[in-house]
N, C-alpha and C positions, 0 to 999 in steps of 0.2 A: 162725379159719383154716380154708380149705378144703383139709384134709388128704387125701392118697390113702391110702385103706385097702386097695386091691386094684389090682393091676397084672398083665395077662396078655397075652401075645402070641398073638393068634389065628392069625397066620402071620408070617413074618420082616418083613413090612412094615406089619401092622395090628395096633394095640394097643387093649385095652380097660382102662379105669381106672374104679374107683369112688371117689368123693370125698365128703366131708362137705360138704353145703349144704342145711341143713333147711329152709329157707324155700321154696327152689326146689323141693325134693323135694315139699313140700306142695302147690305150686301149680301145677306143670307139667302139661301135657296133651298126648297125642300129636301129634306134628308140630312142637312148639315146641323152640327151641334156646337155647343160651347162647353168651356171648361171653367169652373168657377171655384171660389172659396167664400164661404159665409163669413168667417173672421180670418184675421192674419194668422193665427195659430191653427186654423183648420186644414184639413187635406182637400187638395184639389180633386174634382170629380167631374165627369162629363154629363151633360143633359142635352137632349135633343130640343132645337128651337120649335115649338109647335105652331106658332104664328108670329107675325110681326106686324108693325103699322109704321111704315117709312115715314109717313107725314108727322106722326106724334113722335118718332124716334124711340119706339118701345118693342120689346120683344116678349114673348109668352113662354113660359116653361112649366112643365107639369112633372111632378115627381112623387114617389112613393116614399113615406118615411119608414125606412127599414134598418138603417144603421146609423152609426155615429155622425157621418157627414150630412146626411139628410136630416137627421134629428137636430143638428145645429142649424141647417138652413131654416127648418121649421120654426126656430126660436125667432127669426126676425119677422117683423110685421110692417104694415104700411108706413112709410117715412123712413124705414131703416134702409141701409145700403149694404149690399154685399162687398166684401173686401176688394175682389177683383175678378175680372171676368175676362175670358179670351175667345175670340171667335170672328167669324164663323169658321169651323173646322170640319174636315172630311168631304169627301166627294158627294156632290148633289146627286139626287135621284135624276136618272135618265128619263126625262120626260118626252115620250114618242107616243104617237097615235097608233094602237094596235086593235081598235074596234072596241071590244069589251074586256075590262080588267076586272078580275074577281079579287076584292080585297078582304083579307082574313086577319082579324085582331083578336088578341087574347089579353085579358087583365090590363095592367097598366101600359102594355104594348100598344093599346088603342091609341094612346096619346101620341105615339110615335108613327102611327099609321096615318094619323089625320093629315099632316102636312104633304105626306105623299099622295093621298087621295085627292086632296086639293089641287096639287100640281097637276096629277093625271087628268083630272077634270078639265082644268084650263087648257091642256093639251088636246082636248076634243074627244076624250075616250068615254064610253059608257061605263057606268060603275055599278057593280054588284058587291054589297059588303056584307060580310058575315061576322058578327061579334060574339064572343064566348067569355065566360068568367065563371067563377066558383059559385057567384050569387049575384043578385040584382044590383046591389050598390056598386059592385065592381065594373059595371059596364057604363064607363064613362063616356062623355061627348056624342051620346046617341043623337041627340037633336041636331047637332052641328054636322055629324056624318050623314044623317038622314037627308038633310038639305042639298048635299053634295052627291048623293047616290041616287040611281035610277030604282034601286031595289036594296032594302036593307033587312036583315033578319038577325034575330038574337037568339042565343041558346045558353042555358046555364046547368051547371053541374047538379044543382038542388032543384031545378024546375021553377024557381022563383020569378023567372021573367023567360017568355018565350017558351021553347021546348025544353025538356029535360034531357040533357046529354053534352056531348062534346062538340065544338065548333067544326072538326073535321067531318062530321056527319052531315052537316049542311053542305060542306064543299063537295063530298063525294056525291051526294044525291044530285046536286047541281051539275056537275060534270058528267054523271051518268045519263041525265035527261036530254043531253043533246044541245043544251043550251050553248051559245058561244062563249069561248073563253080564250083570248088572245094571250093572256098572261095572268098568273096568278101572284100576287103580293102578300107576304105574310110577315106579321110583327108580333112577337110575344114571348113567352118562355122558350127556352132552347127545346124542352120536350114537346111543345105545340108546334113549332117550326119543323121540327123532325117529322113529326105526325103528318104535317100538311104535306111535306115532300114525299111520304110514304104514298100519299093519296095521288099527288100529280105525277110522280115518275112513271108508273106504269101505264098512265093515261097520255103520256108524251106531252105534257102541258109546261111550257116555259114557266119557271118559278123563280121569283126574286124574294130574298129574306134579309131582314136588317138585323145585324149582329151588334147593334148598338148596346143591348142589354148586357153584353159580356165585356164591355170596355171598362178600364180602370182610370188610368191617368190622362187617356186621350190624345196623347203625343207620340206614341210609338216607342217611348223610352223604357217602360217597365216591361213589356213583353207579355202582360197579363191577357191580352186580347188575340194572342197567337192562335191561328186556326189553320187548318189544311184545307185548301180549295183546289180541286182538280189535281191533287197530288203534290201541290206546291204550298210553301208556308206563306201565308198572309197575314196582315195585322188588321184588325177591323177598324181601327181608328184613322190609319194613314192610307189603307188601301181600299176601305169601305166607306161607311158601315154596311153598304148593300152589295150582295153577292149573288151569284147563281146559286140557288138553293140545291139544285140538283148535283152541284159539285162540291158541296160542303160536307166535310167528315163530321157528322153530328155526334158520333160515338165517342171520338176522340175529344171533341169540345166539351161534352157533358162529363166525361171522366175527369178532365183538368178542373172543371168547375167545382168537383168535390174535394180538391186538395186541401184547401184552406177553411174549411167550414168551422173548425174549432177556433181558429184566430179570429175569423170574422165575428163570431159570437162574442169574443172576449173584447174586441175593439169598439163594440157598441157602447161600452162604459164611458162615462164622461164625468169629470169632477165639478159638482155644484158649487165649490169654493173658487173656481176659476172666474175672475171677473169678466173675461172676454164673452162668457156664455150667459145668455138671459135666462131667467127662470120662467 
């Protein structure tokens, strides 16, 4: 049984859980994810493996409570078990030494950025990390990323932490300063990753983006994470989730994300009378 042994609210909307999954803990690599169900009647959905402890046989997951599936998962506490879990899935991060990597994280995407930064650090890279969010409480894992980074700066929309502004401002200023940047890695909302590419493309900086946030079933069956990369159709879950950001058609991606907004809002409803769901 995949029992939850730790649960922590990083902010009112974002939760970290550590759960027992010994085989996954032994095999997972940075950038990979799992697909899980909270209850037998729940929908399967993917979550990035933020960290693992192979000796203890545990993995760490971080998620934002935004809809029905994550609301159901949030109802489970320490001692409870998820119904089932599958992984590790997805292609691991390509861990190579390029000198200096600039890591850019936005919102809950910072959780997805953490294992990538950790892996790139172990590969011998120098890390410069820029984190952005709407407000201070959304800047998760700052201490952990600070320990892995040679330099870390934060920026918020409302100025409650660091400077007031957008994370792409920090990136543009850094690149224009002449500081080294062998590669930029960005994880966050699609609009943020598109903005990062708008900064790196004219400056000819190699850019990797993680499209984990657009995945649905995580197995390539639903087609929900279909994306055009370099003029060819790819699926974030089976061909990624990481891609050359300079080749991703973000306009098409963001247009498709708006297709089912009404249906997604309706699906957040759950019946309190269902005995499978805890109050």
